[in-house]
DSSP file (Angstrom, degrees, kcal/mol; ACC not computed):
  #  RESIDUE AA STRUCTURE BP1 BP2  ACC     N-H-->O    O-->H-N    N-H-->O    O-->H-N    TCO  KAPPA ALPHA  PHI   PSI    X-CA   Y-CA   Z-CA
    1    1 A M              0   0    0      0, 0.0     2,-0.1     0, 0.0     0, 0.0   0.000 360.0 360.0 360.0 137.7    0.0    0.0    0.0
    2    2 A T     >  -     0   0    0      1,-0.1     4,-2.1     4,-0.0     5,-0.2  -0.401 360.0-117.6 -81.7 159.4    1.4    3.4   -0.9
    3    3 A A  H  > S+     0   0    0      1,-0.2     4,-2.8     2,-0.2     5,-0.2   0.845 115.0  58.2 -61.6 -34.0    1.9    6.2    1.6
    4    4 A R  H  > S+     0   0    0      2,-0.2     4,-2.4     1,-0.2    -1,-0.2   0.919 106.6  46.3 -64.3 -43.7   -0.6    8.3   -0.3
    5    5 A V  H  > S+     0   0    0      2,-0.2     4,-2.4     1,-0.2    -2,-0.2   0.923 114.4  47.8 -64.4 -44.6   -3.4    5.7    0.2
    6    6 A I  H  X S+     0   0    0     -4,-2.1     4,-2.4     2,-0.2    -2,-0.2   0.919 111.5  50.6 -63.3 -43.3   -2.6    5.3    3.9
    7    7 A S  H  X S+     0   0    0     -4,-2.8     4,-2.6     1,-0.2    -2,-0.2   0.917 111.0  48.7 -60.5 -44.0   -2.5    9.1    4.3
    8    8 A C  H  X S+     0   0    0     -4,-2.4     4,-2.3     1,-0.2     6,-0.2   0.910 110.7  51.0 -62.5 -42.1   -5.9    9.5    2.6
    9    9 A A  H  X>S+     0   0    0     -4,-2.4     5,-2.8     2,-0.2     4,-0.6   0.910 111.2  48.0 -62.3 -42.7   -7.3    6.7    4.8
   10   10 A V  H ><5S+     0   0    0     -4,-2.4     3,-0.8     3,-0.2    -2,-0.2   0.924 111.9  49.4 -64.7 -44.6   -6.0    8.4    7.9
   11   11 A L  H 3<5S+     0   0    0     -4,-2.6    -1,-0.2     1,-0.2    -2,-0.2   0.862 114.0  45.6 -62.5 -36.0   -7.4   11.8    6.9
   12   12 A L  H 3<5S-     0   0    0     -4,-2.3    -1,-0.2    -5,-0.2    -2,-0.2   0.521 113.4-118.0 -85.6  -5.5  -10.8   10.3    6.1
   13   13 A G  T <<5 +     0   0    0     -3,-0.8     2,-0.5    -4,-0.6    -3,-0.2   0.751  60.8 152.0  76.0  23.6  -10.9    8.3    9.3
   14   14 A I      < -     0   0    0     -5,-2.8     2,-0.3    -6,-0.2    -1,-0.3  -0.761  44.2-128.0 -90.4 128.7  -11.0    5.0    7.5
   15   15 A S        -     0   0    0     -2,-0.5     4,-0.1     1,-0.1    -5,-0.0  -0.592  16.4-167.2 -77.3 132.4   -9.5    2.1    9.5
   16   16 A M        +     0   0    0     -2,-0.3    -1,-0.1     2,-0.1    -6,-0.0   0.420  66.5  91.7 -94.6  -1.1   -6.9    0.1    7.6
   17   17 A V  S    S-     0   0    0      1,-0.0     3,-0.1     3,-0.0    -2,-0.1  -0.815  82.1-120.3 -96.6 130.3   -7.0   -2.6   10.3
   18   18 A P        -     0   0    0      0, 0.0    -2,-0.1     0, 0.0     2,-0.0  -0.273  42.6 -83.7 -65.1 156.0   -9.4   -5.4    9.7
   19   19 A A        -     0   0    0     -4,-0.1     2,-0.4     1,-0.1     3,-0.0  -0.356  47.4-146.4 -60.2 136.2  -12.1   -6.0   12.3
   20   20 A I        -     0   0    0     -3,-0.1    -1,-0.1    -2,-0.0    76,-0.0  -0.865  21.9-103.0-109.7 140.0  -10.8   -8.0   15.2
   21   21 A A        -     0   0    0     -2,-0.4    75,-0.1     1,-0.1    72,-0.1  -0.335  39.7-146.2 -59.3 138.1  -12.9  -10.5   17.1
   22   22 A G     >  -     0   0    0      1,-0.1     4,-2.4    71,-0.0    78,-0.3  -0.933  18.3-154.1-118.5 127.3  -13.9   -9.0   20.4
   23   23 A P  H  > S+     0   0    0      0, 0.0     4,-2.2     0, 0.0     5,-0.1   0.829  98.6  57.4 -62.6 -30.8  -14.4  -10.9   23.7
   24   24 A T  H  > S+     0   0    0      2,-0.2     4,-1.4     1,-0.2    72,-0.0   0.949 111.1  41.1 -65.7 -47.4  -16.8   -8.2   24.9
   25   25 A E  H  > S+     0   0    0      1,-0.2     4,-1.8     2,-0.2    -1,-0.2   0.881 113.5  56.1 -64.7 -37.2  -19.1   -8.7   21.9
   26   26 A G  H  X S+     0   0    0     -4,-2.4     4,-3.2    70,-0.3    -2,-0.2   0.855 101.7  55.7 -63.6 -35.7  -18.6  -12.4   22.3
   27   27 A K  H  X S+     0   0    0     -4,-2.2     4,-3.2     2,-0.2    -1,-0.2   0.897 105.1  53.1 -64.0 -39.6  -19.8  -12.4   25.9
   28   28 A E  H  X S+     0   0    0     -4,-1.4     4,-1.4     2,-0.2    -1,-0.2   0.930 113.9  41.6 -60.7 -45.0  -23.0  -10.8   24.8
   29   29 A V  H  X S+     0   0    0     -4,-1.8     4,-2.7     2,-0.2     5,-0.4   0.929 114.6  52.0 -67.3 -44.8  -23.6  -13.5   22.2
   30   30 A Y  H  X>S+     0   0    0     -4,-3.2     4,-2.9     1,-0.2     5,-2.4   0.928 107.9  52.4 -56.1 -47.4  -22.4  -16.2   24.7
   31   31 A D  H  <5S+     0   0    0     -4,-3.2    -1,-0.2     1,-0.2    -2,-0.2   0.853 117.2  38.0 -60.1 -35.2  -24.9  -14.9   27.3
   32   32 A S  H  <5S+     0   0    0     -4,-1.4    -1,-0.2    -5,-0.2    -2,-0.2   0.790 132.6  21.3 -87.6 -27.3  -27.8  -15.1   24.9
   33   33 A K  H  <5S+     0   0    0     -4,-2.7    -3,-0.2    -5,-0.1    -2,-0.2   0.686 132.3  24.1-113.6 -23.0  -26.9  -18.3   23.1
   34   34 A C  T >X5S+     0   0    0     -4,-2.9     4,-2.9    -5,-0.4     3,-1.1   0.703  95.3  80.7-119.8 -28.8  -24.5  -20.5   25.2
   35   35 A K  H 3><S+     0   0    0     -5,-2.4     4,-2.3     1,-0.3    -4,-0.1   0.808  83.5  65.1 -59.7 -35.5  -24.9  -19.6   28.9
   36   36 A A  H 34 S+     0   0    0     -5,-0.2    -1,-0.3     1,-0.2    12,-0.1   0.865 119.7  23.1 -57.8 -36.5  -28.0  -21.7   29.5
   37   37 A C  H <4 S+     0   0    0     -3,-1.1     8,-2.1     2,-0.1    -2,-0.2   0.841 131.9  38.4 -95.9 -41.7  -26.0  -24.9   28.8
   38   38 A H  H  < S-     0   0    0     -4,-2.9     6,-2.9     6,-0.3    21,-0.2   0.531 104.9-126.1 -93.3  -6.2  -22.4  -23.9   29.4
   39   39 A G    ><  -     0   0    0     -4,-2.3     3,-1.1    -5,-0.3    -1,-0.1   0.151  31.7 -73.4  79.6 160.8  -23.0  -21.7   32.5
   40   40 A A  T 3  S+     0   0    0      1,-0.3    -1,-0.2     2,-0.1    -5,-0.1   0.817 134.1  34.7 -61.7 -33.2  -22.0  -18.1   33.1
   41   41 A T  T 3  S-     0   0    0      3,-0.1    -1,-0.3    -6,-0.1    19,-0.2   0.279 117.1-104.4-107.6  10.4  -18.3  -19.0   33.6
   42   42 A G  S <  S+     0   0    0     -3,-1.1    17,-3.0    -4,-0.2    18,-0.3   0.620  87.0 121.4  80.4  12.1  -18.1  -21.8   31.1
   43   43 A Q  S    S-     0   0    0     15,-0.2    -4,-0.2     1,-0.2    13,-0.1   0.608  74.6-114.1 -83.5 -11.4  -18.1  -24.6   33.8
   44   44 A G        -     0   0    0     -6,-2.9    -6,-0.3    -9,-0.1    -1,-0.2   0.007  24.2 -83.1  95.9 155.8  -21.3  -26.2   32.3
   45   45 A N     >  -     0   0    0     -8,-2.1     4,-2.6     1,-0.2     5,-0.2  -0.863  36.7-160.9 -96.3 105.2  -24.8  -26.6   33.6
   46   46 A P  H  > S+     0   0    0      0, 0.0     4,-2.3     0, 0.0     5,-0.2   0.852  88.2  52.8 -60.0 -37.1  -24.6  -29.7   35.9
   47   47 A G  H  > S+     0   0    0      2,-0.2     4,-2.2     1,-0.2     5,-0.1   0.915 112.6  44.2 -63.9 -42.9  -28.4  -30.4   35.8
   48   48 A L  H  > S+     0   0    0      2,-0.2     4,-2.7    -3,-0.2     5,-0.2   0.902 111.8  52.9 -67.8 -41.6  -28.4  -30.3   32.0
   49   49 A A  H  X>S+     0   0    0     -4,-2.6     5,-2.5     1,-0.2     4,-0.8   0.909 111.3  47.0 -60.4 -42.0  -25.3  -32.5   31.8
   50   50 A K  H  <5S+     0   0    0     -4,-2.3     3,-0.4    -5,-0.2    -2,-0.2   0.921 112.4  49.5 -65.6 -44.2  -27.0  -35.0   34.1
   51   51 A M  H  <5S+     0   0    0     -4,-2.2    -2,-0.2     1,-0.2    -1,-0.2   0.901 116.9  40.8 -62.1 -41.8  -30.2  -35.0   32.1
   52   52 A L  H  <5S-     0   0    0     -4,-2.7    -1,-0.2    -5,-0.1    -2,-0.2   0.541 107.6-127.5 -83.7  -6.7  -28.4  -35.4   28.8
   53   53 A K  T  <5 +     0   0    0     -4,-0.8     2,-0.3    -3,-0.4    -3,-0.2   0.943  66.0 125.4  57.0  50.7  -26.0  -38.0   30.3
   54   54 A V      < -     0   0    0     -5,-2.5     2,-0.6    -6,-0.1    -1,-0.2  -0.918  62.6-124.0-132.1 159.6  -23.0  -36.1   29.1
   55   55 A E        -     0   0    0     -2,-0.3     2,-0.8    -3,-0.1   -11,-0.0  -0.931  23.5-152.0-102.3 122.7  -19.8  -34.7   30.6
   56   56 A M        -     0   0    0     -2,-0.6    -7,-0.0   -13,-0.1     3,-0.0  -0.849  11.4-141.7 -96.3 114.8  -19.5  -31.0   29.8
   57   57 A R        -     0   0    0     -2,-0.8     2,-0.1     1,-0.1   -13,-0.0  -0.539  28.4-105.0 -71.1 136.7  -15.8  -30.0   29.8
   58   58 A P    >   -     0   0    0      0, 0.0     3,-2.0     0, 0.0     6,-0.3  -0.411  24.8-130.1 -58.9 137.6  -15.2  -26.6   31.3
   59   59 A L  T 3  S+     0   0    0    -17,-3.0    45,-0.1     1,-0.3   -16,-0.1   0.691 107.9  55.6 -67.4 -17.0  -14.6  -24.2   28.5
   60   60 A G  T 3  S+     0   0    0    -18,-0.3    -1,-0.3   -19,-0.2   -17,-0.1   0.433  84.7 117.7 -90.8   0.1  -11.5  -23.0   30.3
   61   61 A S  S <> S-     0   0    0     -3,-2.0     4,-2.7     1,-0.1     5,-0.2  -0.184  78.9-111.2 -67.2 160.1  -10.0  -26.5   30.5
   62   62 A K  H  > S+     0   0    0      1,-0.2     4,-1.7     2,-0.2     5,-0.1   0.884 115.7  51.8 -59.7 -40.3   -6.7  -27.4   28.8
   63   63 A D  H  > S+     0   0    0      2,-0.2     4,-0.7     1,-0.2    -1,-0.2   0.923 113.5  42.8 -67.5 -41.2   -8.4  -29.6   26.2
   64   64 A V  H >4 S+     0   0    0     -6,-0.3     3,-1.0     1,-0.2    -2,-0.2   0.939 116.0  48.1 -68.8 -44.0  -10.9  -27.0   25.1
   65   65 A Q  H 3< S+     0   0    0     -4,-2.7    -1,-0.2     1,-0.2    -2,-0.2   0.760 105.2  60.5 -67.9 -23.2   -8.4  -24.2   25.1
   66   66 A A  H 3< S+     0   0    0     -4,-1.7    -1,-0.2    -5,-0.2    -2,-0.2   0.692  84.0 100.5 -76.2 -18.4   -6.0  -26.4   23.1
   67   67 A A  S << S-     0   0    0     -3,-1.0     2,-0.0    -4,-0.7    -3,-0.0  -0.361  82.0-110.9 -65.3 146.9   -8.5  -26.7   20.3
   68   68 A S     >  -     0   0    0      1,-0.1     4,-2.4    -2,-0.0     5,-0.2  -0.330  23.4-111.7 -72.6 160.8   -7.8  -24.3   17.4
   69   69 A D  H  > S+     0   0    0      1,-0.2     4,-2.7     2,-0.2     5,-0.2   0.899 121.0  55.0 -57.8 -39.9  -10.1  -21.4   16.7
   70   70 A A  H  > S+     0   0    0      1,-0.2     4,-2.1     2,-0.2    -1,-0.2   0.901 107.3  49.4 -62.0 -40.7  -11.2  -23.2   13.5
   71   71 A D  H  > S+     0   0    0      2,-0.2     4,-2.1     1,-0.2    -1,-0.2   0.924 112.1  47.6 -64.1 -44.0  -12.2  -26.2   15.6
   72   72 A L  H  X S+     0   0    0     -4,-2.4     4,-2.2     1,-0.2    -2,-0.2   0.899 111.0  51.4 -64.9 -39.9  -14.1  -24.1   18.1
   73   73 A K  H  X S+     0   0    0     -4,-2.7     4,-2.6     1,-0.2    -1,-0.2   0.901 108.9  51.7 -62.0 -40.5  -15.9  -22.3   15.2
   74   74 A K  H  X S+     0   0    0     -4,-2.1     4,-3.2     2,-0.2     5,-0.5   0.900 108.4  50.9 -64.0 -40.6  -16.9  -25.6   13.7
   75   75 A I  H  X S+     0   0    0     -4,-2.1     4,-2.3     2,-0.2    -1,-0.2   0.924 112.2  46.8 -63.6 -43.7  -18.3  -26.8   17.0
   76   76 A V  H  < S+     0   0    0     -4,-2.2    10,-3.0     1,-0.2    -2,-0.2   0.935 120.1  39.1 -61.7 -45.6  -20.4  -23.6   17.3
   77   77 A A  H  < S+     0   0    0     -4,-2.6    -2,-0.2     8,-0.2    -1,-0.2   0.839 132.9  21.4 -76.2 -34.6  -21.6  -23.8   13.7
   78   78 A E  H  < S-     0   0    0     -4,-3.2    -3,-0.2    -5,-0.2    -2,-0.2   0.582  98.6-131.6-112.7 -13.0  -22.1  -27.6   13.4
   79   79 A G     <  -     0   0    0     -4,-2.3     2,-0.3    -5,-0.5     5,-0.2  -0.155  13.3-123.1  81.8 174.5  -22.5  -28.8   17.0
   80   80 A K  B >   -A   83   0A   0      3,-1.2     3,-2.5    -4,-0.1     2,-0.2  -0.909  62.4 -30.4-160.2 130.8  -20.8  -31.7   18.5
   81   81 A G  T 3  S-     0   0    0     -2,-0.3     0, 0.0     1,-0.3     0, 0.0  -0.426 132.9 -13.7  60.6-127.1  -22.1  -34.8   20.2
   82   82 A K  T 3  S+     0   0    0     -2,-0.2     2,-0.5    -3,-0.1    -1,-0.3   0.518 112.9 106.6 -85.0  -5.1  -25.5  -33.9   21.8
   83   83 A M  B <   -A   80   0A   0     -3,-2.5    -3,-1.2     1,-0.0     3,-0.1  -0.634  66.3-141.0 -76.3 125.0  -24.7  -30.2   21.4
   84   84 A K        -     0   0    0     -2,-0.5    -5,-0.3    -5,-0.2    -6,-0.1  -0.472  28.1 -92.0 -79.8 154.7  -26.8  -28.7   18.6
   85   85 A P        -     0   0    0      0, 0.0     2,-0.8     0, 0.0    -8,-0.2  -0.344  36.8-120.5 -62.0 148.4  -25.4  -26.1   16.2
   86   86 A I        -     0   0    0    -10,-3.0     3,-0.4   -11,-0.2     2,-0.2  -0.841  37.5-162.0 -93.3 112.1  -26.0  -22.5   17.2
   87   87 A S        +     0   0    0     -2,-0.8     3,-0.1     1,-0.2    -9,-0.0  -0.474  58.9  40.3 -94.5 164.0  -28.0  -21.0   14.4
   88   88 A G  S    S+     0   0    0      1,-0.3     2,-0.4    -2,-0.2    -1,-0.2   0.612  79.2 128.7  80.7  13.4  -28.5  -17.4   13.4
   89   89 A L        -     0   0    0     -3,-0.4    -1,-0.3   -12,-0.0     2,-0.1  -0.832  52.6-133.4-103.9 140.1  -25.0  -16.2   14.1
   90   90 A S     >  -     0   0    0     -2,-0.4     4,-2.1    -3,-0.1     5,-0.2  -0.377  32.3-104.8 -76.9 166.0  -22.9  -14.2   11.7
   91   91 A A  H  > S+     0   0    0      1,-0.2     4,-2.3     2,-0.2     5,-0.1   0.888 123.8  52.8 -59.2 -38.9  -19.3  -15.2   11.0
   92   92 A K  H  > S+     0   0    0      2,-0.2     4,-2.6     1,-0.2    -1,-0.2   0.902 106.4  52.1 -64.7 -40.9  -18.2  -12.2   13.1
   93   93 A Q  H  > S+     0   0    0      2,-0.2     4,-2.4     1,-0.2    -1,-0.2   0.900 109.3  49.8 -62.9 -40.0  -20.4  -13.3   16.0
   94   94 A V  H  X S+     0   0    0     -4,-2.1     4,-2.3     2,-0.2    -1,-0.2   0.930 111.1  49.5 -63.3 -44.6  -18.9  -16.8   15.9
   95   95 A D  H  X S+     0   0    0     -4,-2.3     4,-2.3     1,-0.2    -2,-0.2   0.911 111.0  50.5 -58.2 -42.5  -15.4  -15.2   15.9
   96   96 A D  H  X S+     0   0    0     -4,-2.6     4,-2.2     2,-0.2   -70,-0.3   0.890 108.3  51.2 -65.2 -40.1  -16.4  -13.1   18.9
   97   97 A V  H  X S+     0   0    0     -4,-2.4     4,-2.9     2,-0.2    -1,-0.2   0.927 110.3  49.5 -63.3 -43.8  -17.7  -16.1   20.9
   98   98 A V  H  X S+     0   0    0     -4,-2.3     4,-2.0     1,-0.2    -2,-0.2   0.912 109.6  52.2 -60.6 -42.0  -14.4  -17.9   20.3
   99   99 A A  H  X S+     0   0    0     -4,-2.3     4,-0.6     1,-0.2    -1,-0.2   0.893 111.2  47.6 -61.2 -39.4  -12.6  -14.8   21.5
  100  100 A F  H >< S+     0   0    0     -4,-2.2     3,-1.4   -78,-0.3     4,-0.4   0.924 107.9  54.2 -67.0 -44.1  -14.7  -14.8   24.6
  101  101 A V  H >< S+     0   0    0     -4,-2.9     3,-1.6     1,-0.3    -2,-0.2   0.872 101.6  60.4 -58.0 -36.6  -14.1  -18.5   25.2
  102  102 A R  H >< S+     0   0    0     -4,-2.0     3,-0.9     1,-0.3    -1,-0.3   0.762  97.3  59.9 -62.6 -24.6  -10.4  -17.8   25.0
  103  103 A T  T << S+     0   0    0     -3,-1.4    -1,-0.3    -4,-0.6    -2,-0.2   0.607  90.8  71.4 -78.5  -9.9  -10.8  -15.4   28.0
  104  104 A L  T <         0   0    0     -3,-1.6    -1,-0.2    -4,-0.4    -2,-0.2   0.510 360.0 360.0 -84.4  -4.0  -12.1  -18.3   30.2
  105  105 A K    <         0   0    0     -3,-0.9    -1,-0.2    -4,-0.2    -2,-0.1   0.504 360.0 360.0 -67.7 360.0   -8.7  -20.1   30.4
């Protein structure tokens, strides 16, 4: 990119930095779409886990945190095991949820 283009962008107030996933925005989505099952702190809902006969790994656990962002996005979009896919989310919202999950470590 030339200095002239960058200068024009700065003068016009146009950001040259791509949008970055935000944990704050992700928490809002998490609270509305994920919290009922995964709990406010990502520890899981024990009553739901018992009812579904599943073990919910804490989202801050080493195994969950070791998953790649792409793997976590796929789980949100497609589901895993008894977890249903989370529908109605934009790609940015999924990125934001993953960014929030990363804060739970």
